[in-house]
C-alpha positions as CSV (number, residue, x, y, z in Angstrom):
1,M,17.0,36.1,36.8
2,K,16.6,36.6,33.1
3,N,19.7,34.5,32.4
4,R,18.5,31.8,34.7
5,K,15.2,31.5,32.8
6,K,17.1,31.4,29.5
7,T,19.3,28.6,30.9
8,I,16.3,26.6,32.1
9,I,14.5,27.0,28.8
10,L,17.6,26.0,26.9
11,K,18.1,22.9,29.2
12,V,14.5,21.9,28.8
13,G,14.6,22.4,25.1
14,F,17.7,20.4,24.8
15,A,16.2,17.6,26.9
16,V,13.1,17.5,24.7
17,V,15.2,17.4,21.5
18,M,17.4,14.7,22.9
19,G,14.3,12.7,24.0
20,I,12.8,13.0,20.5
21,F,16.1,12.1,18.8
22,T,16.6,9.0,21.1
23,A,13.0,7.9,20.6
24,A,13.4,8.3,16.8
25,L,16.7,6.4,16.9
26,F,15.5,3.4,18.8
27,T,11.7,3.2,18.1
28,P,12.1,1.1,14.8
29,V,14.2,-1.4,16.6
30,L,11.9,-1.7,19.5
31,H,8.8,-1.9,17.3
32,A,10.2,-4.6,15.0
33,A,10.8,-6.8,18.0
34,G,7.1,-6.3,18.8
35,L,5.8,-7.9,15.6
36,S,5.4,-11.6,15.2
37,D,6.9,-13.3,12.1
38,V,3.4,-13.7,10.7
39,E,2.7,-10.0,11.1
40,K,5.9,-9.2,9.4
41,E,5.2,-11.6,6.5
42,H,1.7,-10.1,6.0
43,L,3.0,-6.5,6.1
44,L,5.7,-7.3,3.5
45,L,3.1,-9.1,1.3
46,M,0.6,-6.3,1.5
47,R,3.2,-3.7,0.5
48,E,4.0,-5.6,-2.7
49,E,0.4,-6.5,-3.3
50,E,-0.6,-2.9,-3.3
51,K,2.3,-2.3,-5.7
52,L,0.9,-5.1,-7.9
53,A,-2.5,-3.3,-8.0
54,R,-1.0,0.1,-8.8
55,D,1.3,-1.3,-11.5
56,V,-1.4,-3.3,-13.2
57,Y,-3.8,-0.4,-13.1
58,Q,-1.2,1.9,-14.6
59,A,-0.5,-0.6,-17.4
60,L,-4.2,-1.1,-18.1
61,N,-4.8,2.7,-18.1
62,A,-2.0,3.1,-20.7
63,T,-3.9,0.5,-22.8
64,W,-7.5,1.6,-22.3
65,N,-7.3,5.3,-21.1
66,H,-10.1,4.6,-18.6
67,R,-10.5,6.9,-15.6
68,T,-11.2,4.0,-13.2
69,F,-7.7,2.7,-13.7
70,S,-6.2,6.2,-13.5
71,N,-8.1,7.1,-10.3
72,I,-7.6,3.8,-8.5
73,S,-3.9,3.6,-9.4
74,K,-3.5,6.9,-7.5
75,S,-5.3,5.4,-4.6
76,E,-3.1,2.3,-4.6
77,Q,-0.1,4.6,-4.4
78,Q,-1.6,6.0,-1.2
79,H,-2.1,2.5,0.1
80,M,1.6,1.7,-0.7
81,D,2.6,4.9,1.1
82,A,0.7,3.9,4.2
83,L,2.3,0.5,4.3
84,K,5.8,2.0,3.7
85,R,5.2,4.2,6.8
86,L,4.5,1.0,8.8
87,L,7.7,-0.7,7.3
88,D,9.7,2.3,8.4
89,T,8.1,2.4,11.9
90,Y,8.9,-1.2,12.4
91,G,12.3,-1.1,10.9
92,L,11.5,-3.6,8.1
93,A,13.2,-3.6,4.7
94,D,10.9,-2.5,1.9
95,P,10.5,-5.3,-0.7
96,A,9.4,-2.7,-3.3
97,A,12.5,-0.5,-2.9
98,G,14.2,0.1,-6.2
99,K,11.7,-1.9,-8.1
100,K,10.4,-0.5,-11.4
101,P,6.7,-0.9,-12.4
102,G,6.0,-4.5,-13.0
103,E,9.0,-5.7,-10.9
104,F,8.5,-7.6,-7.7
105,T,10.5,-9.4,-5.0
106,N,7.7,-11.9,-4.5
107,E,7.8,-14.4,-7.4
108,K,4.1,-15.2,-7.2
109,L,3.2,-11.6,-7.6
110,Q,5.7,-11.3,-10.4
111,G,4.0,-14.0,-12.3
112,L,0.6,-12.6,-11.5
113,Y,1.5,-9.2,-12.8
114,T,2.4,-10.6,-16.2
115,E,-0.7,-12.7,-16.3
116,L,-3.1,-9.9,-15.3
117,V,-1.6,-7.3,-17.7
118,Q,-1.9,-9.8,-20.6
119,K,-5.5,-10.7,-19.7
120,G,-6.4,-7.0,-19.3
121,A,-5.1,-6.1,-22.7
122,L,-7.6,-8.3,-24.4
123,S,-10.6,-6.0,-24.0
124,L,-11.9,-3.3,-21.7
125,S,-14.3,-5.8,-20.1
126,D,-11.4,-8.1,-19.4
127,A,-9.4,-5.2,-18.0
128,L,-12.2,-4.4,-15.6
129,A,-12.5,-8.0,-14.6
130,V,-8.8,-7.9,-13.8
131,G,-9.5,-5.0,-11.4
132,V,-12.2,-7.1,-9.7
133,E,-9.8,-10.0,-9.4
134,I,-7.1,-7.9,-7.8
135,E,-9.4,-6.3,-5.4
136,K,-10.9,-9.6,-4.3
137,L,-7.3,-10.8,-3.7
138,D,-6.5,-7.7,-1.7
139,I,-9.7,-8.1,0.4
140,A,-9.0,-11.8,1.2
141,D,-5.4,-11.1,2.1
142,L,-6.3,-8.0,4.2
143,E,-8.9,-10.1,6.1
144,E,-6.3,-12.8,6.7
145,A,-3.8,-10.2,7.9
146,L,-6.4,-8.7,10.2
147,S,-7.2,-12.1,11.7
148,K,-3.6,-12.7,12.6
149,T,-2.8,-9.4,14.4
150,T,-3.8,-7.5,17.5
151,N,-1.3,-4.7,16.7
152,S,-3.2,-1.4,16.7
153,D,-1.0,0.2,14.0
154,L,-1.5,-2.7,11.6
155,T,-5.2,-3.1,12.4
156,F,-5.8,0.6,11.8
157,V,-4.0,0.6,8.4
158,Y,-5.4,-2.7,7.2
159,K,-9.0,-1.7,8.0
160,N,-8.6,1.5,6.0
161,L,-7.1,-0.4,3.1
162,L,-9.9,-2.9,3.3
163,R,-12.5,-0.2,3.0
164,G,-10.6,1.2,0.0
165,S,-10.4,-2.2,-1.7
166,Q,-14.1,-2.7,-1.1
167,N,-14.8,0.7,-2.8
168,H,-12.4,-0.3,-5.7
169,L,-14.2,-3.6,-6.1
170,E,-17.5,-1.7,-6.5
171,A,-16.0,0.6,-9.0
172,F,-14.6,-2.2,-11.1
173,S,-17.8,-4.2,-10.8
174,G,-19.8,-1.2,-12.2
175,G,-21.8,-1.0,-8.9
176,N,-21.5,2.8,-8.8
177,G,-21.5,3.3,-12.6
178,R,-17.8,4.0,-13.0
179,G,-16.6,0.6,-13.9
180,A,-19.1,0.2,-16.8
181,G,-17.8,3.4,-18.5
182,R,-16.3,3.5,-21.9
183,G,-12.6,3.4,-22.6
184,R,-10.7,3.1,-25.8
185,A,-7.5,1.3,-26.5
186,N,-4.5,3.5,-27.0
187,S,-2.3,2.9,-30.0
188,R,0.3,0.4,-29.2
């Protein structure tokens, strides 16, 4: 009787493990087929756009040593991580893979990075205005992505990112007092 119970437990355990393994193996393939081309395009764009925000804020923090850039760049990394999990779930190649800070697959974002870092280096006020510009871009693109999907995974993540971008916009605008703080240019 005792051996029979062990055998049953082992068989059930093996079946569960095999089920999990099979699901893990085939889920990305099945999920990717479930996204429209537009949903895939938005997901890939949002991954790199969050990288743009993180990279620009890190560069501006290196120039101005301002906590708003430091804090929000960490948040942008969390946004990137959430989007990376979606890319993995849906079996999509990561456009940010292997890219150094300031390097992008998307040529428009590559040019925008250079432009925004140069603009933000002029003054702290200009740097904070760059933050506002990036967050407004994020908000517009997230709203567009939300309008083009009914996928619950994408909707959940995009809505969370949208709330984050709205908070970041407020911080850079000085609406909660953080964006208007002092920073000093670091030696170059």
